[in-house]
C-alpha positions as CSV (number, residue, x, y, z in Angstrom):
1,M,-11.5,-16.6,10.3
2,E,-12.3,-12.3,10.0
3,I,-9.8,-8.6,10.8
4,W,-11.5,-6.6,10.9
5,I,-9.2,-3.1,10.8
6,N,-8.2,0.1,10.1
7,P,-5.2,0.3,8.3
8,A,-4.3,3.2,9.8
9,C,-4.2,1.9,12.8
10,S,-0.3,0.0,14.6
11,K,-2.7,-2.6,16.2
12,C,-4.5,-4.0,13.5
13,R,-1.3,-3.6,11.8
14,S,0.2,-5.7,13.8
15,A,-2.2,-8.3,14.2
16,L,-1.9,-8.8,10.6
17,S,1.7,-9.1,11.2
18,L,1.6,-12.1,13.1
19,L,-1.5,-13.5,11.3
20,D,0.4,-13.9,7.9
21,A,3.7,-15.2,10.5
22,E,1.7,-18.2,11.5
23,G,0.4,-18.9,8.2
24,A,-3.0,-18.6,9.0
25,E,-5.9,-17.8,6.9
26,Y,-7.9,-15.1,7.1
27,T,-10.1,-12.9,4.6
28,V,-9.6,-8.2,5.9
29,R,-12.8,-6.7,6.4
30,R,-11.8,-2.7,6.4
31,Y,-15.0,-1.8,8.7
32,L,-14.3,2.1,7.6
33,E,-15.5,1.7,3.8
34,D,-17.1,-2.2,4.4
35,V,-19.3,-0.7,6.8
36,P,-20.9,-3.0,9.4
37,S,-24.8,-3.3,9.6
38,E,-26.8,-3.1,13.2
39,D,-26.7,-6.8,12.5
40,D,-23.4,-7.3,12.1
41,I,-22.4,-5.2,14.7
42,R,-25.3,-7.6,16.3
43,A,-23.5,-10.3,15.5
44,V,-20.2,-10.0,16.1
45,L,-20.9,-8.3,19.8
46,E,-22.7,-11.8,20.5
47,R,-19.3,-13.7,19.2
48,L,-17.3,-11.3,21.8
49,G,-19.8,-12.1,24.8
50,L,-19.7,-7.9,24.9
51,E,-22.4,-5.3,25.3
52,P,-21.8,-2.3,22.6
53,W,-20.0,0.3,25.1
54,D,-17.6,-2.6,25.7
55,I,-16.1,-1.7,21.8
56,T,-16.8,1.6,21.4
57,R,-13.7,4.2,21.2
58,T,-15.2,6.5,23.8
59,Q,-11.7,9.0,23.3
60,E,-12.5,9.4,19.9
61,A,-14.2,12.3,19.0
62,D,-17.1,11.4,17.3
63,A,-17.0,10.5,20.2
64,K,-17.4,13.5,22.7
65,E,-19.9,15.0,20.2
66,L,-22.2,12.2,20.7
67,G,-21.9,12.8,24.3
68,L,-21.0,8.6,24.8
69,K,-20.2,8.8,28.4
70,D,-23.7,10.7,29.1
71,W,-25.0,7.5,27.9
72,A,-27.4,4.9,29.8
73,R,-24.7,1.9,29.4
74,D,-28.2,-0.8,30.1
75,A,-30.6,-2.8,28.1
76,G,-32.5,-0.5,27.0
77,S,-29.9,1.9,25.5
78,R,-27.9,-1.0,23.6
79,D,-29.6,-0.7,20.6
80,R,-28.7,3.2,21.5
81,W,-25.2,2.3,21.0
82,I,-25.5,-0.4,17.7
83,A,-26.8,2.2,16.0
84,A,-23.7,4.6,16.8
85,L,-21.9,2.0,16.4
86,S,-22.4,1.8,13.0
87,A,-23.9,5.1,12.2
88,H,-19.8,6.3,12.9
89,P,-17.3,3.0,12.0
90,K,-14.4,4.7,14.0
91,L,-16.0,4.1,17.1
92,I,-15.4,0.6,16.7
93,Q,-12.5,-0.8,19.2
94,R,-10.0,-2.8,16.1
95,P,-9.2,-4.8,15.6
96,I,-11.3,-7.1,16.0
97,I,-11.6,-11.0,15.3
98,T,-14.1,-13.6,14.0
99,A,-12.3,-17.1,15.6
100,E,-12.8,-20.7,13.7
101,D,-14.5,-22.0,16.8
102,G,-17.8,-19.1,16.9
103,T,-16.2,-17.0,19.7
104,A,-14.8,-13.4,18.6
105,V,-11.3,-10.8,20.4
106,V,-10.7,-7.5,20.4
107,A,-7.1,-8.8,19.0
108,R,-5.0,-5.7,21.1
109,S,-1.7,-7.3,22.0
110,E,0.0,-10.6,20.6
111,D,-1.7,-12.4,23.3
112,A,-4.9,-11.7,22.1
113,V,-3.9,-12.6,18.5
114,R,-3.2,-16.3,19.4
115,D,-5.6,-17.0,21.8
116,A,-7.8,-16.2,18.1
117,L,-5.4,-18.5,16.5
118,G,-5.7,-21.2,18.8
119,R,-9.7,-21.8,18.2
120,H,-11.2,-23.2,16.5
């Protein structure tokens, strides 16, 4: 199990606390420092079953500068979104937990963290 976090994020800290309380074994990826490649993002999107715009923090300053709200959300624009997430990792929704069963969840709630813990 791996969790992508920003240590400044309260949701990330809460998720880590819950994982620790449950005795979970996990690896931390500080994705702002260990920036995911486009292939990493494609892989996590596949595990999540989501599209790149589904995990984009559109209210961030970078998103506004890029004009993301006006970008098309279709198959032809997918690579453009993935490239933007890799170039601007602050735009990636957090925390993301990759579960042991090959899936992943955006773990912004205690229920989502518990869901990831239960996936074997």
